[in-house]
N, C-alpha and C positions, 0 to 999 in steps of 0.2 A: 504494500500500500504506500502511496505517495504522501509524504508530509510536506506542507508548505508553511513556512514561517514568514510573517510579514509584520510591518510596523507602521511608520509614518506614512508611507506611500499608500496604505490601505485604509487610512482614517475615514475616507469618504464613502466607503463601501458598506453595504448591508449584505448579510449572508443568510437570508431567511430560509433558504433551501437546505441549509446545513443544521444538524441537530447539536445543541449544546450538551456537553458532557464534562463533568468535573472528575478528573482522574487523580487519585491519591497515590503518592509515591513516598519512599523513605526520605525524600528531600523536600517534601511539601506537595501542595496540590496545584494543579493547573487546569484551566478551562480549555477544552478543545471544541472545535466545530467539526462534526463528523459527517461525512458523506459516504456514498457507496464505494468510491474508489480513492478518495482523498481525505486527509485530515488537515484542517487549517488551524494554526496556532497564532494568535496575535500576541506579540512578545511583551507589549507594554500593559499587561493586565493590572487592573486596579491603579491605573495612572502611574505606574512605577517608572522612575527615571532610569536611564541606561545602567547606572552603577548599582541599581537595586533590583534588576531583573533576576528572576529565579531560574537561571539557566539550567541548573541540574534538574530541577523539578520539571521544567518544560521539556527537556530532551528525554528524560525518563518517562514522562507521560506519553510522549509520542512512541517510544520504544514498546511500552507495555500494551499500547493500542494497536500494535501490529505494523507500524511504519517501518519500512525496510530501505527507504531512501528519502532524502530531504533536499528540497530546494529552498533556500533562504533569499528573501527579497530585502535588500538593505538600502536605506537612504544614505547617500554619501556626499561629501564635498570634494570637488576636484582640486588636486594639487598641481595640475598642469594647465597652462593657458589653452592648449589645444584640445583639452577635454572639457567641452563647454556644458553648462547646465542644459538638461534635456537629453544628454547622451546616456547610453547604457553600456555597462562593462561587466564582463564575466571574468572575475579575477582568477589567477592561477596560483597565487601564493599570498601569504599574509604575514604581518608583523603585529604582535600584540604588546602594547605598553601597559595593559591592564594586568592585574593579578588574575591568572587564568583559573576559572572554576574547574573543579575536578571531582570525579566520583571516587578517586583513590585517596580518601582521607584516613582509612583504616587498613590499608594494604599498600604494597608497593607496586606501582604500575607505570610504565613509561610508553608513550605512544610516539609515532612519527607523524606529525600533523601534515595533512594534505587535503586538497580538494579532489573529488572524484573526477578523473579524466573522462570517464564514460558519461557522467551526468553533464559535464561541461560541454562535451561534443553534442549531446542531445539539445542542450540549451542553444548552442551556436546554430544548429540546424533549424530549430523552431523560431528563433528570434534573430534573424540575420542582421538586423540593425545594430546589434550589440557588438562592441569591440571585444575580441577574445584575447585574454592575457592581460596581466598587470598585477600590481601588488596593492593589497588592501592593508591599511594600517589602522589599528584600533586604539582609541584613547578611552579613558574612564568616563568622561562626561561627568555631570551634565553641562559643564561650562564649555563654551566654544574655545578652540585652541588659540593661543596667541599667534601673532604674525611671525614671531621669531621661531616658535615651535613648528609652524607650517613650513618655513624656509628649510629647516632641518629635515622634516619629514619628506619634503619633495625630493631630497637626495636619494631616498630609498624606496619611495612608494608613489602610487598614482592617485589613489583616492583615500579619504579618511572617513571613518565611521566609528560607531561606539558599541557594536553588538556582534557582528558576523564572526569575528575571530573566536570569541568565547563559545558561540554556538558550534562552530566547526570543531573546536577542540573536544567538547563534551560528546559530540556526535561520534568522533573517532574513537573515544574511549568506549562508547557503546557499540562500536563496530557497525555504524550506520553510514553508508556512503552519503556524502554531503557536497553540494555545490551551491554557489551564490550567483545571483544576478543583481547588480547594484544600479539603482537609479542615481544619476548625478543631479542633485537638486540645487546646487549652488557652487560657486567658487569658494574654496576655503579662505579663511581670513588672510588678507594681504595679497592674494593672487590677483584679485581685481579691485576696482575702486569701491564698489558698494560694500556697506557694512553687512556682516553676517548675523542674522537673528533667527530665532526659532520660528517666529511668525513668517519670515521670508521662506524658510524651508517648507513649512506647511502650505503656504500659498503656492509654491512651485509644485508640490505634490498634487494639489487640487488642479493646477493648470494642466497636468499630464494625466488626468484621471482616465480619459478614454484610452490612451496608450497603455496605461497600467492594466486596464480591463482586458485589452487585447493580449497583453503579455501573459496574464493569468490564464486566459483561455488556451494560449499556445503551450504553456507549461503543462497544463492538465491534459491536453490532447496528446502531447508528445511523451509524457512520462508516466502515463497510466496504462 
């Protein structure tokens, strides 16, 4: 079964055809939206900021519900002038500046983090407008990064976000293939002239609502 994780880019959507289900795990409870072939998880449950998201509970809930592959849709800021707002990118690697959540708190376990090449190829086929390849860098949030931080990050990455790397790491610990497609909703702080605000990010997500809807349909048709 396909699991889809979404956040800011899905704020404008209603999912009345999916059934709500609260799943209890050793790491806490998560609300899932269940369909016949997909499970949708909205990551900012209970209005939680990025640094408070229950990643372990979310991913464990997907796992026990029968999800065997995950596509994450992440809102990002561009670190490169040639990656303009409105673009899509399928990252092939990531850097995390956050403390990585882990299920290995009472045992020793080491993973080799990665995005699933098979899922990346499927995304590339179904969403040809997306750029394939690039590095995602994750910060803790909820504050926006400083211009100095962005200049440093641009040396090693292409887009910056606050969630996908943590999701990818826990998914790998649970042996669930994982890939991401990132909407670029703004230039990161200092890359362009305009000020970066949360309201601006949400406004851009609304602007591209129809594109996101088409992207969701393509993901579901291609991965189920």
